C-alpha angles and dihedrals in degrees: 000000000000118000119208123213119218138160123232125209130188127169143145126249092224123046087208121030115246135228119228114200120225118286094003140108121233113214117212123235114248094246096061094098135144121211112229098162095126098038129093097184129019134186114226122194123189126196140185140167126214117235093220137038088246096054109127109147128128118255115208118200110196120200134197133182142194135203099218143028089244096059124096116232115254118253092220123068122262091198140346136216118198134199129182119227116238109193113282095332118114108246127197137192132175150155148187114276130195102235098168093110092054137073094184135022130194138178104253094192147333116224121200111204093182103113094204114026135059123232119227133189092036112171143135128223125205123201132176143148131214 
Protein backbone atom coordinates (compact mmCIF):
# COMPACT_ATOMS: atom_id res chain seq x y z
CA UNK A 1 0.00 0.00 0.00
CA UNK A 2 1.32 3.42 -0.98
CA UNK A 3 0.80 6.27 1.45
CA UNK A 4 0.52 9.78 0.14
CA UNK A 5 1.75 12.76 2.06
CA UNK A 6 -0.24 15.94 1.98
CA UNK A 7 -0.59 19.07 4.01
CA UNK A 8 -3.92 20.40 5.23
CA UNK A 9 -4.69 24.05 5.83
CA UNK A 10 -7.71 25.67 7.41
CA UNK A 11 -8.07 29.27 8.46
CA UNK A 12 -10.54 32.12 8.70
CA UNK A 13 -10.48 35.29 6.64
CA UNK A 14 -11.18 37.45 9.70
CA UNK A 15 -9.35 37.03 13.00
CA UNK A 16 -12.48 38.40 14.69
CA UNK A 17 -15.92 37.84 13.18
CA UNK A 18 -17.66 40.98 11.95
CA UNK A 19 -21.14 42.47 12.34
CA UNK A 20 -22.96 43.71 9.26
CA UNK A 21 -25.77 46.13 10.01
CA UNK A 22 -29.14 45.75 8.30
CA UNK A 23 -29.38 46.73 4.63
CA UNK A 24 -25.67 47.58 4.34
CA UNK A 25 -22.50 46.21 2.79
CA UNK A 26 -19.37 45.68 4.86
CA UNK A 27 -16.16 46.29 2.91
CA UNK A 28 -13.15 44.23 3.89
CA UNK A 29 -9.81 45.74 4.86
CA UNK A 30 -7.02 45.05 2.38
CA UNK A 31 -5.03 42.91 4.84
CA UNK A 32 -7.75 40.24 5.29
CA UNK A 33 -6.18 37.85 2.77
CA UNK A 34 -5.82 34.06 2.51
CA UNK A 35 -2.82 32.48 0.78
CA UNK A 36 -3.88 29.80 -1.74
CA UNK A 37 -0.63 29.64 -3.71
CA UNK A 38 -0.19 25.87 -3.30
CA UNK A 39 -3.86 24.87 -3.64
CA UNK A 40 -5.79 23.84 -6.75
CA UNK A 41 -9.18 23.55 -5.09
CA UNK A 42 -10.38 24.98 -1.82
CA UNK A 43 -13.54 24.65 0.22
CA UNK A 44 -14.93 27.94 1.48
CA UNK A 45 -17.58 28.10 4.19
CA UNK A 46 -19.39 31.31 5.13
CA UNK A 47 -21.42 31.87 8.29
CA UNK A 48 -23.65 34.48 9.91
CA UNK A 49 -26.10 34.80 12.79
CA UNK A 50 -29.20 36.98 12.83
CA UNK A 51 -29.51 39.47 15.67
CA UNK A 52 -33.25 38.82 16.10
CA UNK A 53 -35.58 35.81 15.93
CA UNK A 54 -37.22 37.38 12.85
CA UNK A 55 -33.98 37.82 10.87
CA UNK A 56 -34.38 36.24 7.43
CA UNK A 57 -32.33 38.23 4.90
CA UNK A 58 -29.80 36.91 2.44
CA UNK A 59 -26.12 37.50 3.21
CA UNK A 60 -23.83 37.69 0.17
CA UNK A 61 -20.10 37.13 0.68
CA UNK A 62 -18.19 38.39 -2.38
CA UNK A 63 -14.66 37.12 -3.05
CA UNK A 64 -11.80 38.35 -5.24
CA UNK A 65 -8.34 37.02 -5.96
CA UNK A 66 -5.00 37.99 -7.46
CA UNK A 67 -2.09 36.07 -8.96
CA UNK A 68 0.75 38.16 -7.58
CA UNK A 69 1.74 40.41 -4.69
CA UNK A 70 2.05 43.29 -7.14
CA UNK A 71 -1.53 43.14 -8.39
CA UNK A 72 -4.33 45.31 -7.07
CA UNK A 73 -7.45 43.47 -5.99
CA UNK A 74 -10.40 43.83 -8.36
CA UNK A 75 -13.31 46.01 -7.29
CA UNK A 76 -15.87 43.59 -8.75
CA UNK A 77 -16.51 40.13 -7.33
CA UNK A 78 -14.91 37.01 -8.85
CA UNK A 79 -17.48 34.78 -7.14
CA UNK A 80 -20.12 34.94 -4.39
CA UNK A 81 -21.40 32.59 -1.71
CA UNK A 82 -24.78 33.32 -0.14
CA UNK A 83 -26.45 32.22 3.05
CA UNK A 84 -29.93 33.05 4.34
CA UNK A 85 -30.37 34.18 7.94
CA UNK A 86 -32.70 32.06 10.06
CA UNK A 87 -33.52 33.92 13.25
CA UNK A 88 -30.74 33.79 15.84
CA UNK A 89 -29.35 30.46 14.63
CA UNK A 90 -25.89 30.41 13.09
CA UNK A 91 -26.26 29.46 9.44
CA UNK A 92 -23.52 28.24 7.12
CA UNK A 93 -23.10 27.66 3.39
CA UNK A 94 -20.11 26.66 1.34
CA UNK A 95 -18.68 25.10 -1.72
CA UNK A 96 -15.62 23.93 -3.56
CA UNK A 97 -13.83 26.67 -5.50
CA UNK A 98 -11.18 26.39 -8.21
CA UNK A 99 -8.38 28.55 -6.79
CA UNK A 100 -5.65 27.49 -9.23
CA UNK A 101 -5.62 30.91 -10.99
CA UNK A 102 -5.04 32.73 -7.68
CA UNK A 103 -2.20 33.18 -5.24
CA UNK A 104 -4.30 35.15 -2.74
CA UNK A 105 -8.03 35.43 -2.01
CA UNK A 106 -9.93 37.94 0.06
CA UNK A 107 -13.50 38.70 0.99
CA UNK A 108 -14.29 41.83 -1.00
CA UNK A 109 -17.51 42.52 0.90
CA UNK A 110 -20.38 41.08 2.89
CA UNK A 111 -23.84 42.41 2.00
CA UNK A 112 -26.77 42.09 4.40
CA UNK A 113 -30.08 42.19 2.49
CA UNK A 114 -32.17 41.98 5.68
CA UNK A 115 -33.88 45.37 5.80
CA UNK A 116 -34.40 45.31 9.58
CA UNK A 117 -31.91 43.14 11.44
CA UNK A 118 -28.12 43.06 11.78
CA UNK A 119 -26.04 39.94 11.20
CA UNK A 120 -23.37 39.03 13.73
CA UNK A 121 -20.60 36.43 13.72
CA UNK A 122 -19.97 36.89 10.01
CA UNK A 123 -16.86 35.08 8.84
CA UNK A 124 -15.51 32.84 6.10
CA UNK A 125 -13.29 29.79 6.45
CA UNK A 126 -10.96 28.45 3.78
CA UNK A 127 -9.70 24.86 3.77
CA UNK A 128 -7.54 22.93 1.31
CA UNK A 129 -4.98 20.16 1.10
CA UNK A 130 -2.04 19.70 -1.19
